Every structure is written in C-alpha cells, then in structure tokens.
N, C-alpha and C positions, 0 to 999 in steps of 0.2 A: 522530542527535541531535547528535553532535559534528562533523558535517559531513566525516567521513572517507570516506564513500562518496557517489557522485552519486545524483541523483534517478533516473536511468536504471537504476542498479544496484539501487536499492530497488524500483523497479517490476518489474524482472526477477526479483528474489528472491521477491516476492509472487506473481507469475505462476507461477513454478516450484513454489512451495510449494502454491499452489492446485491445481495439476495432479497433485500427489502424493497428495492426499487421495482415498481410494477408499471409505472406510467410509461407510455410510449414516448412522451415528451422528454423523459429523462433517460432514454435509451443510451445517449452519449455518455452519461455519467456512469451507468452500469458497465458499459464497455471499458471506460477509463479505469474503473475500480477493478474490473476483471483482469485487465492487463497489468496493473500495478501489483495485484496479489500474485499473479503468475511470475512476475519479475522478482518479487521478494522470495518466492519459493525457490526459484532457480539460484538466487544468490545465497540462500541458506545452505545449499549443497555444493557450492563452488568456490566460495571465498572464506577466509578465516574470520573469526569472531570480530576482531578489531576493525577489519575492512568492512565487514557486514553492517555493523552499526552506522558507520560513516555513509555507506552506500544507501542504506534505508533512509537515513536522515535526508539525503539529497533527494530521494524519490518523494518523500513526504513534503519537503519544501516545494518541490515542483508541482505536486498535487494542489497544495494550498494556493500557489500562484495561479494555477489554471481555474481554481474555483472562485477567485476574486472577481 
C-alpha cells in the first residue's frame, strides 16, 4: 500500500503463501490467492506501470477486506 515493495514481490508473496496452504479447511483461501495471483499476472502484461500499481493496490485492499 505504501509502495515499498514491487508488484512482482507482491505477486511472489501471494504465490508462495498459496502453496503453503495444505489444509482442506483452508482450500477457499488457497483458491482466493490463486485467483489473485493470476489476476496480477494478467495485469502485469496488459496495463501500463502506473495503472498496474493502482490496480494491484485495489486487489490487495479487496483481499484484506475478505480476510477480516
């Protein structure tokens, strides 16, 4: 949110977290992270850098809201 880490780092963190989830009870979280990581990947190749950061910030805010 404060732009201290890159979009690539955010994507990598989400990917790694997704693959650490092993429990059946947390399958919904793994699917959520999988979808977010894929969405970021798509954005990286389809929007310019300024729009990318804004778009990823919205995705992360949405994720945080869902996790509350």
